Each structure stands twice: as C-alpha cells, then as structure tokens.
Residue frames as qw, qx, qy, qz and C-alpha x, y, z in Angstrom:
[[0.938, 0.162, 0.242, -0.187, 79.87, 188.46, 120.76],
 [0.647, 0.673, -0.347, 0.090, 82.85, 188.72, 118.36],
 [0.061, -0.653, 0.674, -0.340, 85.26, 188.54, 121.29],
 [0.753, -0.206, 0.509, -0.363, 83.48, 185.58, 122.73],
 [0.923, 0.378, 0.022, -0.075, 83.77, 183.66, 119.44],
 [0.421, 0.723, -0.491, 0.244, 87.49, 184.50, 119.32],
 [0.381, -0.514, 0.655, -0.402, 88.03, 183.21, 122.85],
 [0.904, 0.051, 0.349, -0.242, 86.10, 179.97, 122.07],
 [0.791, 0.578, -0.194, 0.044, 88.26, 179.50, 118.94],
 [0.132, 0.704, -0.623, 0.314, 91.45, 180.02, 120.84],
 [0.616, -0.342, 0.608, -0.366, 90.40, 177.48, 123.48],
 [0.941, 0.262, 0.164, -0.140, 89.61, 174.88, 120.76],
 [0.572, 0.672, -0.437, 0.175, 93.08, 175.45, 119.19],
 [0.192, -0.594, 0.685, -0.375, 94.71, 174.95, 122.64],
 [0.761, -0.143, 0.545, -0.322, 92.79, 171.73, 123.21],
 [0.906, 0.404, 0.068, -0.111, 93.22, 170.32, 119.75],
 [0.447, 0.761, -0.464, 0.080, 96.85, 171.04, 118.96],
 [0.325, -0.515, 0.771, -0.188, 98.42, 168.89, 121.79],
 [0.824, 0.118, 0.515, -0.202, 96.32, 165.93, 120.64],
 [0.739, 0.666, -0.103, -0.016, 97.61, 166.39, 117.00],
 [0.105, 0.753, -0.632, 0.151, 101.25, 166.64, 118.30],
 [0.635, -0.278, 0.682, -0.235, 100.76, 163.40, 120.32],
 [0.875, 0.354, 0.307, -0.122, 99.53, 161.56, 117.30],
 [0.623, 0.756, -0.188, 0.074, 102.49, 162.75, 115.22],
 [0.309, -0.757, 0.571, -0.076, 105.25, 161.90, 117.61],
 [0.699, 0.335, -0.621, -0.113, 107.46, 159.02, 116.38],
 [0.901, -0.431, 0.039, -0.033, 108.03, 155.92, 118.46],
 [0.174, 0.771, -0.590, 0.167, 111.59, 155.72, 119.75],
 [0.898, -0.042, -0.429, 0.090, 113.24, 152.34, 120.37],
 [0.397, -0.830, 0.311, -0.238, 114.75, 152.26, 123.84],
 [0.679, -0.404, 0.608, 0.075, 116.54, 148.85, 123.81],
 [0.747, 0.620, -0.196, -0.140, 118.67, 147.77, 120.79],
 [0.540, -0.493, 0.640, 0.235, 121.38, 145.18, 120.18],
 [0.752, 0.583, -0.219, -0.215, 122.88, 144.28, 116.77],
 [0.653, -0.423, 0.608, 0.156, 125.09, 141.14, 116.47],
 [0.447, 0.604, -0.510, -0.419, 127.05, 140.41, 113.36],
 [0.864, -0.056, 0.475, -0.157, 126.57, 136.76, 112.25],
 [0.815, 0.294, 0.346, 0.360, 128.41, 136.76, 108.94],
 [0.259, 0.939, -0.209, -0.091, 131.30, 138.75, 107.53],
 [0.726, 0.500, -0.423, 0.210, 134.95, 138.12, 106.51],
 [0.159, 0.483, -0.651, 0.563, 136.85, 138.91, 109.69],
 [0.796, -0.439, -0.230, -0.348, 136.08, 136.62, 112.66],
 [0.098, 0.417, -0.813, 0.395, 137.36, 135.24, 115.92],
 [0.528, 0.070, 0.714, -0.455, 134.11, 133.45, 116.70],
 [0.741, 0.425, 0.471, -0.220, 132.79, 130.81, 114.26],
 [0.642, 0.244, 0.544, 0.482, 133.18, 130.90, 110.49],
 [0.067, 0.640, -0.105, -0.758, 134.21, 133.84, 108.26],
 [0.514, 0.390, 0.676, 0.357, 133.04, 134.38, 104.65],
 [0.038, 0.011, 0.283, 0.958, 132.43, 136.89, 101.95],
 [0.272, -0.570, -0.696, -0.341, 128.92, 137.76, 103.05],
 [0.080, -0.243, 0.356, -0.899, 126.87, 139.61, 105.57],
 [0.522, -0.508, -0.639, -0.246, 124.21, 138.86, 108.26],
 [0.042, 0.228, -0.527, 0.817, 123.22, 140.43, 111.51],
 [0.315, -0.547, -0.772, 0.071, 120.68, 139.75, 114.26],
 [0.054, -0.368, 0.062, -0.926, 118.75, 142.89, 115.24],
 [0.361, -0.498, -0.756, 0.224, 117.00, 142.91, 118.63],
 [0.026, -0.270, -0.007, -0.962, 114.87, 146.04, 119.18],
 [0.465, -0.133, 0.316, -0.817, 112.37, 146.44, 122.04],
 [0.671, 0.024, 0.650, -0.355, 111.51, 142.70, 121.98],
 [0.793, 0.565, 0.008, -0.226, 111.38, 142.33, 118.17],
 [0.532, -0.459, 0.608, 0.371, 114.01, 140.04, 116.71],
 [0.658, 0.717, 0.011, -0.229, 114.91, 140.36, 112.96],
 [0.748, -0.161, 0.440, 0.471, 117.50, 138.54, 110.93],
 [0.331, 0.860, -0.115, -0.370, 119.03, 141.05, 108.46],
 [0.539, 0.596, -0.565, -0.189, 120.46, 139.13, 105.49],
 [0.950, -0.207, 0.159, -0.172, 121.54, 135.53, 105.56],
 [0.457, -0.578, 0.617, 0.276, 125.16, 135.28, 104.50],
 [0.400, 0.501, -0.602, -0.475, 126.63, 133.48, 101.57],
 [0.247, 0.112, -0.962, -0.046, 127.00, 129.73, 102.44],
 [0.591, -0.433, -0.523, -0.436, 123.81, 127.81, 103.46],
 [0.742, -0.468, -0.457, 0.145, 125.15, 127.08, 106.99],
 [0.381, 0.338, -0.304, 0.805, 127.38, 129.99, 107.99],
 [0.321, -0.499, 0.092, -0.800, 124.82, 131.95, 109.87],
 [0.868, -0.360, -0.243, -0.240, 123.40, 128.82, 111.58],
 [0.820, 0.000, -0.358, 0.447, 126.94, 127.72, 112.70],
 [0.246, 0.338, -0.293, 0.860, 127.95, 131.09, 113.95],
 [0.537, -0.514, -0.031, -0.668, 124.69, 131.56, 115.86],
 [0.908, -0.280, -0.309, 0.032, 125.29, 128.14, 117.53],
 [0.628, 0.171, -0.366, 0.665, 128.88, 129.27, 118.42],
 [0.017, 0.345, -0.224, 0.911, 127.43, 132.31, 120.13],
 [0.035, -0.322, -0.862, 0.390, 124.56, 130.48, 121.83],
 [0.337, 0.228, -0.009, -0.913, 122.04, 132.48, 119.87],
 [0.381, 0.323, 0.860, -0.103, 118.71, 130.77, 119.32],
 [0.134, 0.131, -0.423, -0.887, 117.24, 131.63, 115.84],
 [0.079, -0.344, -0.920, -0.173, 114.14, 129.43, 116.22],
 [0.031, -0.737, -0.584, 0.340, 112.20, 132.32, 117.78],
 [0.006, 0.437, -0.251, -0.864, 113.17, 134.85, 115.01],
 [0.574, 0.487, 0.645, -0.129, 110.29, 135.02, 112.66],
 [0.432, 0.885, 0.101, -0.144, 111.31, 137.84, 110.27],
 [0.665, -0.096, 0.341, 0.658, 114.09, 138.21, 107.78],
 [0.264, 0.891, -0.032, -0.367, 115.07, 141.32, 105.83],
 [0.771, 0.155, 0.379, 0.488, 116.90, 140.73, 102.54],
 [0.091, -0.697, 0.085, 0.707, 118.77, 143.92, 101.48],
 [0.469, 0.597, -0.393, -0.519, 119.17, 142.78, 97.85],
 [0.939, 0.222, -0.108, -0.239, 119.43, 139.75, 95.56],
 [0.387, 0.645, -0.655, 0.076, 123.12, 138.96, 95.74],
 [0.842, -0.066, -0.535, -0.006, 124.15, 135.50, 96.88],
 [0.419, 0.135, -0.598, 0.670, 126.38, 136.77, 99.73],
 [0.270, -0.138, 0.350, -0.886, 123.23, 138.11, 101.40],
 [0.763, 0.022, -0.054, -0.644, 120.71, 135.47, 100.42],
 [0.464, 0.325, -0.821, -0.069, 122.67, 132.20, 100.51],
 [0.043, 0.046, -0.901, 0.430, 121.45, 131.03, 103.82],
 [0.499, -0.060, 0.004, -0.864, 117.83, 131.89, 103.35],
 [0.801, -0.050, -0.428, -0.415, 116.34, 128.46, 102.47],
 [0.617, 0.041, -0.735, 0.278, 118.52, 126.36, 104.78],
 [0.029, -0.125, 0.527, -0.840, 117.84, 128.54, 107.75],
 [0.644, -0.082, -0.019, -0.761, 114.15, 128.22, 107.23],
 [0.805, 0.041, -0.565, -0.173, 114.39, 124.41, 106.72],
 [0.439, 0.139, -0.725, 0.512, 116.57, 124.00, 109.83],
 [0.097, -0.078, 0.487, -0.865, 114.40, 126.15, 112.20],
 [0.588, -0.158, -0.313, -0.729, 110.86, 125.19, 111.00],
 [0.653, -0.193, -0.732, 0.019, 110.78, 121.79, 112.90],
 [0.324, -0.194, -0.587, 0.717, 111.45, 123.73, 116.15],
 [0.179, 0.576, 0.354, -0.715, 108.96, 126.57, 115.40],
 [0.495, 0.536, 0.640, 0.242, 106.69, 126.57, 112.34],
 [0.167, 0.970, 0.176, 0.030, 106.92, 130.38, 112.24],
 [0.554, -0.605, 0.245, 0.516, 110.62, 130.62, 112.49],
 [0.160, -0.464, 0.478, 0.729, 112.19, 132.71, 109.81],
 [0.397, 0.459, 0.790, 0.085, 109.06, 132.37, 107.76],
 [0.254, 0.929, 0.261, -0.067, 108.60, 136.04, 106.63],
 [0.574, -0.087, 0.230, 0.781, 111.20, 137.65, 104.32],
 [0.186, 0.893, 0.193, -0.362, 110.85, 141.37, 103.64],
 [0.571, 0.035, 0.484, 0.662, 112.06, 142.41, 100.24],
 [0.269, 0.598, -0.074, -0.751, 111.83, 145.13, 97.63],
 [0.830, 0.419, 0.249, -0.270, 110.15, 143.97, 94.41],
 [0.506, 0.747, -0.410, -0.130, 113.23, 144.30, 92.15],
 [0.424, -0.480, 0.766, -0.063, 114.89, 141.53, 94.05],
 [0.717, 0.223, 0.657, -0.064, 112.98, 139.13, 91.74],
 [0.485, 0.786, -0.158, -0.349, 113.76, 140.92, 88.50],
 [0.944, 0.205, 0.137, 0.219, 115.68, 138.83, 85.92],
 [0.185, -0.802, 0.461, 0.330, 119.42, 139.34, 85.80],
 [0.856, 0.482, -0.161, -0.097, 120.53, 137.88, 82.41],
 [0.536, 0.526, -0.593, 0.291, 123.35, 135.51, 82.90],
 [0.392, -0.463, 0.589, -0.534, 122.71, 135.00, 86.59],
 [0.815, 0.004, -0.541, -0.209, 122.76, 131.28, 87.49],
 [0.630, -0.044, -0.674, 0.383, 123.29, 128.95, 90.39],
 [0.384, -0.440, -0.529, 0.616, 123.85, 130.71, 93.72],
 [0.067, -0.180, 0.011, 0.981, 123.35, 134.13, 92.10],
 [0.291, -0.307, -0.624, -0.657, 119.85, 133.39, 90.70],
 [0.326, -0.107, 0.503, -0.793, 116.98, 134.44, 93.05],
 [0.715, -0.018, -0.293, -0.635, 114.16, 132.46, 91.34],
 [0.670, -0.012, -0.741, 0.056, 115.28, 129.04, 92.70],
 [0.175, 0.017, -0.644, 0.745, 115.56, 130.47, 96.23],
 [0.466, -0.040, 0.038, -0.883, 112.12, 132.01, 95.92],
 [0.767, -0.039, -0.481, -0.422, 110.60, 128.68, 94.97],
 [0.579, -0.014, -0.753, 0.313, 112.45, 126.72, 97.64],
 [0.031, -0.038, 0.495, -0.868, 111.58, 129.30, 100.38],
 [0.622, -0.064, -0.106, -0.773, 107.89, 129.15, 99.32],
 [0.766, -0.005, -0.627, -0.144, 108.03, 125.30, 99.34],
 [0.431, 0.006, -0.711, 0.555, 109.50, 125.39, 102.89],
 [0.293, -0.713, -0.627, 0.114, 106.50, 127.41, 104.14],
 [0.283, -0.393, -0.097, 0.869, 108.10, 130.83, 103.93],
 [0.286, 0.820, 0.471, 0.157, 106.53, 133.92, 102.30],
 [0.408, 0.093, 0.074, 0.905, 107.91, 137.05, 100.86],
 [0.022, 0.860, 0.425, -0.280, 106.48, 140.52, 101.72],
 [0.496, 0.363, 0.239, 0.752, 107.35, 143.09, 99.09],
 [0.172, -0.797, -0.236, 0.529, 107.89, 146.79, 99.93],
 [0.531, 0.533, 0.313, 0.580, 107.96, 149.30, 97.19],
 [0.017, -0.776, 0.081, -0.625, 108.33, 152.28, 99.54],
 [0.139, 0.292, -0.686, 0.652, 109.43, 153.03, 103.08],
 [0.688, -0.461, -0.411, -0.381, 107.40, 151.42, 105.84],
 [0.258, -0.491, 0.632, -0.541, 107.46, 151.21, 109.63],
 [0.636, -0.032, -0.739, -0.219, 107.13, 147.44, 110.22],
 [0.554, -0.522, -0.574, 0.301, 107.19, 147.67, 114.02],
 [0.191, -0.973, -0.129, 0.006, 107.10, 150.77, 116.26],
 [0.251, -0.860, 0.376, 0.239, 110.33, 152.65, 115.61],
 [0.546, -0.221, 0.723, 0.361, 111.61, 150.00, 113.16],
 [0.511, 0.701, -0.010, -0.498, 111.67, 151.03, 109.52],
 [0.713, 0.124, 0.543, 0.427, 112.49, 149.64, 106.14],
 [0.003, -0.505, 0.205, 0.838, 113.66, 152.12, 103.58],
 [0.726, 0.559, 0.398, -0.052, 112.35, 150.19, 100.62],
 [0.675, 0.393, 0.183, 0.597, 114.13, 151.25, 97.38],
 [0.348, -0.664, -0.108, 0.654, 116.28, 154.25, 98.18],
 [0.433, 0.895, 0.109, 0.002, 116.18, 157.33, 95.86],
 [0.756, 0.037, 0.118, 0.643, 119.50, 157.92, 94.14],
 [0.042, 0.987, 0.137, -0.069, 119.78, 161.68, 94.76],
 [0.166, -0.803, 0.504, 0.271, 123.59, 161.73, 94.85],
 [0.781, 0.484, -0.357, -0.168, 125.62, 160.01, 92.13],
 [0.460, -0.513, 0.716, -0.111, 127.14, 157.38, 94.41],
 [0.772, 0.280, -0.512, -0.251, 128.18, 154.30, 92.32],
 [0.371, -0.426, 0.765, -0.309, 128.44, 151.88, 95.30],
 [0.868, 0.199, 0.405, -0.209, 127.68, 148.96, 92.96],
 [0.776, 0.613, -0.113, 0.097, 129.43, 147.15, 90.22],
 [0.745, -0.402, 0.187, 0.498, 133.16, 147.51, 90.01],
 [0.189, 0.920, -0.209, -0.272, 135.85, 149.78, 88.46],
 [0.842, 0.022, 0.338, 0.419, 138.36, 148.78, 85.78],
 [0.469, 0.156, 0.265, 0.828, 140.95, 151.20, 84.51],
 [0.025, 0.189, 0.142, -0.971, 138.83, 154.13, 85.73],
 [0.442, -0.100, -0.501, -0.738, 135.69, 152.83, 84.02],
 [0.514, -0.073, 0.615, -0.593, 132.62, 151.75, 85.98],
 [0.356, 0.034, -0.854, -0.377, 131.22, 148.33, 85.09],
 [0.487, -0.020, 0.615, -0.620, 127.92, 146.83, 86.10],
 [0.225, 0.196, 0.934, 0.198, 125.60, 143.95, 85.09],
 [0.303, -0.146, -0.393, -0.856, 122.15, 144.24, 83.51],
 [0.222, 0.258, 0.816, -0.467, 118.68, 143.81, 84.90],
 [0.077, -0.354, -0.709, -0.604, 115.40, 143.39, 83.14],
 [0.119, 0.253, 0.475, -0.834, 113.13, 146.11, 84.62],
 [0.414, 0.616, 0.639, -0.199, 109.57, 146.88, 83.59],
 [0.250, 0.864, -0.116, -0.422, 111.20, 149.46, 81.26],
 [0.801, 0.548, -0.240, 0.035, 113.38, 146.92, 79.60],
 [0.865, -0.088, -0.157, 0.469, 117.03, 145.82, 79.93],
 [0.023, 0.927, -0.136, 0.348, 119.10, 148.44, 81.78],
 [0.333, 0.466, -0.657, 0.491, 122.14, 148.86, 83.97],
 [0.707, -0.489, -0.510, -0.011, 121.77, 146.97, 87.21],
 [0.045, 0.564, -0.397, 0.722, 122.29, 149.50, 90.00],
 [0.279, -0.211, -0.880, 0.321, 120.63, 147.03, 92.40],
 [0.261, -0.434, -0.188, -0.842, 117.34, 148.96, 92.49],
 [0.712, -0.504, -0.455, -0.178, 115.99, 146.84, 95.35],
 [0.503, 0.128, -0.534, 0.668, 118.81, 147.83, 97.72],
 [0.430, -0.743, -0.158, -0.488, 117.22, 148.68, 101.03],
 [0.286, 0.245, -0.697, 0.610, 118.30, 149.05, 104.68],
 [0.495, -0.619, -0.608, 0.036, 116.81, 148.62, 108.15],
 [0.075, 0.521, -0.186, 0.830, 116.43, 151.80, 110.24],
 [0.501, -0.498, -0.651, 0.276, 115.99, 151.86, 113.93],
 [0.022, -0.714, -0.028, -0.699, 114.75, 155.21, 115.35],
 [0.637, -0.338, -0.554, 0.416, 116.14, 155.63, 118.85],
 [0.292, -0.921, -0.196, 0.170, 116.42, 158.34, 121.52],
 [0.467, -0.573, 0.318, 0.594, 120.07, 158.86, 120.57],
 [0.266, 0.592, -0.435, -0.625, 119.43, 159.04, 116.81],
 [0.873, 0.320, -0.126, -0.345, 119.08, 156.59, 113.95],
 [0.460, -0.399, 0.775, 0.170, 120.78, 153.27, 113.84],
 [0.704, 0.527, -0.195, -0.434, 121.00, 152.09, 110.14],
 [0.650, -0.235, 0.709, 0.137, 121.83, 148.52, 109.17],
 [0.508, 0.670, -0.326, -0.431, 123.08, 148.00, 105.59],
 [0.947, 0.045, 0.303, 0.097, 123.91, 144.86, 103.62],
 [0.679, 0.126, 0.257, 0.675, 126.01, 146.50, 100.89],
 [0.025, -0.746, -0.140, 0.650, 124.63, 149.95, 100.61],
 [0.489, 0.223, 0.610, 0.582, 124.42, 149.64, 96.90],
 [0.119, 0.875, 0.431, 0.185, 122.04, 152.61, 96.82],
 [0.302, 0.577, -0.219, 0.727, 124.90, 154.71, 98.27],
 [0.434, -0.278, -0.645, 0.564, 125.75, 155.24, 101.94],
 [0.012, -0.162, -0.179, 0.970, 124.77, 158.89, 101.90],
 [0.439, -0.172, -0.474, -0.744, 121.68, 158.43, 99.81],
 [0.562, -0.338, -0.755, -0.020, 120.59, 155.79, 102.30],
 [0.352, -0.288, -0.550, 0.700, 121.36, 157.75, 105.42],
 [0.134, 0.066, -0.001, -0.989, 119.80, 160.94, 104.19],
 [0.518, -0.223, -0.585, -0.583, 116.64, 159.06, 103.08],
 [0.492, -0.348, -0.743, 0.291, 116.50, 157.41, 106.59],
 [0.109, -0.238, -0.379, 0.887, 116.41, 160.83, 108.19],
 [0.283, -0.054, -0.333, -0.898, 113.78, 161.97, 105.75],
 [0.547, -0.258, -0.709, -0.363, 111.38, 159.06, 106.37],
 [0.535, -0.389, -0.651, 0.374, 111.76, 159.14, 110.16],
 [0.160, -0.925, -0.152, -0.309, 112.02, 162.80, 110.76],
 [0.751, -0.527, 0.012, 0.397, 115.25, 162.24, 112.77],
 [0.224, 0.956, -0.187, -0.009, 118.09, 164.71, 112.38],
 [0.085, -0.709, 0.700, 0.001, 121.18, 162.61, 113.37],
 [0.878, 0.165, -0.439, -0.097, 122.61, 159.18, 112.62],
 [0.639, -0.661, 0.369, -0.136, 123.73, 157.51, 115.88],
 [0.488, -0.358, 0.767, 0.212, 125.27, 154.51, 114.03],
 [0.713, 0.497, -0.302, -0.391, 125.79, 153.00, 110.65],
 [0.559, -0.338, 0.757, -0.025, 126.47, 149.28, 110.77],
 [0.841, 0.317, 0.430, -0.084, 127.13, 146.78, 107.89],
 [0.609, 0.081, 0.489, 0.619, 128.42, 146.69, 104.39],
 [0.180, 0.834, 0.148, -0.500, 128.73, 149.96, 102.42],
 [0.778, 0.439, 0.329, 0.308, 130.60, 148.94, 99.27],
 [0.027, 0.978, -0.183, -0.095, 133.35, 151.51, 99.62],
 [0.809, -0.318, 0.363, 0.336, 136.25, 149.07, 99.10],
 [0.612, 0.314, 0.382, 0.618, 137.01, 150.63, 95.71],
 [0.037, 0.958, 0.284, 0.004, 136.13, 154.17, 96.60],
 [0.531, 0.516, -0.115, 0.662, 138.69, 156.88, 95.66],
 [0.354, -0.217, -0.425, 0.804, 140.22, 159.32, 98.20],
 [0.171, -0.123, -0.146, -0.967, 137.95, 162.06, 96.69],
 [0.566, -0.356, -0.578, -0.467, 134.87, 159.94, 97.13],
 [0.593, -0.340, -0.625, 0.377, 135.81, 159.09, 100.71],
 [0.192, -0.079, -0.206, 0.956, 136.37, 162.75, 101.48],
 [0.367, -0.230, -0.314, -0.845, 133.01, 163.70, 100.00],
 [0.638, -0.364, -0.665, -0.134, 131.37, 160.85, 101.99],
 [0.483, -0.249, -0.533, 0.648, 132.98, 162.00, 105.20],
 [0.049, -0.093, 0.027, -0.994, 131.78, 165.56, 104.76],
 [0.565, -0.314, -0.424, -0.635, 128.22, 164.33, 104.47],
 [0.669, -0.297, -0.659, 0.173, 128.68, 162.05, 107.49],
 [0.275, -0.040, -0.352, 0.894, 129.82, 165.05, 109.45],
 [0.316, -0.197, -0.130, -0.919, 126.62, 166.88, 108.47],
 [0.709, -0.314, -0.502, -0.383, 124.55, 163.90, 109.66],
 [0.361, -0.653, 0.481, -0.461, 126.45, 163.89, 112.89],
 [0.870, 0.060, -0.487, -0.036, 127.40, 160.25, 112.62],
 [0.517, -0.715, 0.375, -0.284, 128.35, 158.88, 116.02],
 [0.625, -0.301, 0.719, 0.038, 129.42, 155.25, 115.32],
 [0.659, 0.513, -0.398, -0.379, 130.56, 153.28, 112.32],
 [0.673, -0.221, 0.705, 0.031, 130.91, 149.53, 112.07],
 [0.539, 0.604, -0.372, -0.455, 132.10, 148.90, 108.52],
 [0.669, -0.147, 0.728, 0.018, 131.93, 145.17, 107.62],
 [0.737, 0.420, 0.521, 0.097, 131.90, 143.04, 104.50],
 [0.575, 0.558, 0.318, 0.507, 132.30, 145.18, 101.32],
 [0.151, -0.980, -0.039, 0.127, 133.16, 148.43, 103.20],
 [0.667, 0.538, -0.281, 0.433, 136.83, 147.65, 102.96],
 [0.686, -0.445, -0.287, 0.499, 139.48, 148.00, 105.69],
 [0.382, 0.013, 0.019, 0.924, 141.25, 151.18, 104.54],
 [0.164, -0.543, -0.353, -0.744, 137.98, 153.07, 103.89],
 [0.603, -0.663, -0.443, 0.027, 136.92, 152.40, 107.52],
 [0.603, -0.384, -0.154, 0.682, 140.14, 153.89, 108.80],
 [0.215, 0.251, 0.241, 0.912, 140.03, 156.85, 106.37],
 [0.337, -0.646, -0.458, -0.509, 136.44, 157.58, 107.42],
 [0.638, -0.582, -0.394, 0.316, 137.37, 157.33, 111.07],
 [0.466, -0.193, 0.000, 0.864, 139.98, 160.03, 110.65],
 [0.044, 0.289, 0.365, 0.884, 137.96, 162.28, 108.35],
 [0.437, -0.634, -0.445, -0.457, 134.86, 162.21, 110.49],
 [0.085, -0.544, 0.511, -0.660, 136.88, 162.66, 113.74],
 [0.902, -0.324, -0.110, -0.263, 135.78, 159.30, 115.23],
 [0.139, -0.658, 0.720, -0.169, 138.18, 157.04, 117.21],
 [0.262, 0.185, -0.946, -0.038, 138.90, 153.37, 117.99],
 [0.162, 0.198, 0.834, -0.489, 135.95, 153.11, 120.20],
 [0.461, 0.541, 0.339, -0.616, 133.42, 154.57, 117.74],
 [0.686, 0.594, -0.230, -0.353, 134.64, 153.35, 114.29],
 [0.493, -0.378, 0.779, 0.085, 135.78, 149.81, 113.70],
 [0.393, 0.222, -0.774, -0.444, 136.00, 147.09, 111.06],
 [0.801, -0.184, 0.167, -0.544, 133.03, 144.75, 111.75],
 [0.118, 0.298, -0.947, 0.020, 133.85, 141.19, 112.76],
 [0.678, -0.274, -0.592, -0.339, 131.63, 138.19, 113.18],
 [0.597, -0.382, -0.597, 0.375, 130.55, 138.20, 116.79],
 [0.148, 0.022, -0.205, 0.967, 130.89, 141.95, 117.26],
 [0.099, -0.689, -0.717, 0.039, 127.98, 143.77, 118.69],
 [0.023, 0.301, -0.015, 0.953, 126.46, 147.24, 118.91],
 [0.268, -0.639, -0.716, 0.087, 124.00, 148.33, 121.56],
 [0.080, -0.841, -0.124, -0.521, 122.49, 151.61, 122.73],
 [0.663, -0.749, -0.001, -0.002, 123.67, 150.94, 126.28],
 [0.729, -0.467, 0.316, 0.388, 127.27, 149.86, 125.59],
 [0.215, 0.795, -0.382, -0.419, 128.13, 151.11, 122.12],
 [0.749, 0.459, -0.463, -0.123, 130.46, 148.94, 119.97],
 [0.705, -0.450, 0.548, 0.025, 131.97, 145.72, 121.32],
 [0.566, 0.659, -0.388, -0.308, 134.35, 144.94, 118.38],
 [0.978, -0.133, 0.081, 0.137, 136.20, 141.89, 119.85],
 [0.568, -0.612, 0.272, 0.477, 139.97, 141.83, 120.13],
 [0.625, 0.234, 0.477, 0.573, 140.76, 141.63, 116.36],
 [0.211, 0.698, 0.319, 0.606, 139.26, 145.04, 115.65],
 [0.433, -0.821, -0.283, 0.241, 139.76, 146.77, 119.05]]
C-alpha cells in the first residue's frame, strides 16, 4: 500500500511540475525595432540636447521620452515618415526638460487625428516631486496640468512592472552601486540639486529615473533616457526583474560624459559580466566614453556607436548607425 501511495505521488509530481514551469516561463519579444527621434548628432531632421526614441515591439508602439523642444520629435518623425498618431503610450524616464519638453505639444498635435494618441504617460511618482528653484521648462507641474487638460493621463509606477508581454518598466531603480550618473562635477566635487521627498529636502539623485526593458530571445534590450540611476544599477536590476542573464543591447543616454577613466573601466568590467552585445550611446553618454567602452568591452564599430537621430536598432539587423557614426 505504501509503495502504491509513493507511485501515485510521483505521478502527481510529474503531471504538476510541467504545468508550473509553463506558467513561470517569461514571454520573449520576437520582433523589435528602436528608432532614435531626438539626440544631438543628426543627419536626418533636427538635432538638440535631448532624447527620444520610438520602440516597436511585437506590435506595441511606445514613445520613450519626448525630447527638449516642443516640436523636435514631431518634425523628426515627419522627416522619417513615421506616423505617431497610432502611438498611444509614452514612457517618461525622469522629470528633466530635455526628456519631457515635447510631451504636451505631441499630445495636442496628435489628438485630432486619434483621440487616444500619446494619451498615456508612464512615470515614476517622484517625477512630480518639487525641485526648489525649478521653473519654466524645468518645472514638471505646468506640463502635468497641460497634459491633463489635453486629455492625457499619467500612470505612476513605484516598482517594476510588465506593461505588455515581455515589455517591462524598471520603475525606480535600486542604487546598489555608488554610481553618480547625475548632477555634475566641479574640481573633483560632485554637485546636485535638491528635491523635496516625503522625508524632506534632500539631494536630488533623480529618484524617479527608470528605463524600458525588452526581454527577447537574444537577451535584454534596455532603453535609457539618461541612466541617472547608474548604467550598471539599471542593467543589473533589469536582469533581476526579468530573470534574463545577458544584455543584448543598451540604447540611449547613460550620463557618462564626465566619467573618469577609473569609472569607465569599472563600468566596462561590469558590462563584460553582463555579456553586453550592443551599445548605442546617445545624448549625455558622451563621445569619448562610447569609444572607451567599445574598446574596454571588446566591441567594434558594428556593435558600439554614438547614437544619432534616425539611427535604428533591431533584433534582425542590429545597429543601423547612419553614415555619421558608422
């Protein structure tokens, strides 16, 4: 009788375990294209100190950040024959004007063509915290009010979330490594603004800084606005929330333009551990840091480039950098 019970138990385990494994398997995006719509270097459209990219993943179209000037992304999309009227979602990486400047105008321009166009903006809650002294283009409150008035709505995320199958937002990224990819350095001293958090006035390390993470069959593709949370903090957290082991591509701004040689060497060692396959360093990454990381991580001209407006990355074709960055 005891042997019979054991056999029945083993049969139940065999039957149940595959079902549990199926439920836990992550969705992997199979078709992905990222097109840069705003950054400084350009041979298509208008260049500016800002960042924006259109992400197309398995039929979902998401605008990541909105550039600095109200009309840059719109003009550049038109130059590339890209229709933004059927893009419903925006991800804002953080509060800075060079990533939020086009938000309201884009919604206002596209809404007459499609009432749902660019109507949902994903953010982390701290994007709305008061920054004493912030005014004009750098203040988020007027944009919040104008976006609401234009029929848009903000969706706040205080933790990592899978917004579509295989498409993740990191939410606020834990600062496990002491990367200071925010503020600026003066005579060896790090300077940063102030933010009024629920705990009072404190250093503004851009606590809302978040990235978009695409889980693919080749590894993760991570899109960053400025990477104020730290490039390695962000990539390691992306692997943690998705269960992936490698980073196939990192695309966007990573705020390394003032990084020291020692910091770049440390970053490169971590990127090697993450088995980074492609790097498109745009906006605040800086030119020299891209080339240094290319060498240190043993990438080459086909897998590590300075990002330009109009440049693309896809799972099928890799990086198309355009002639300026080739």
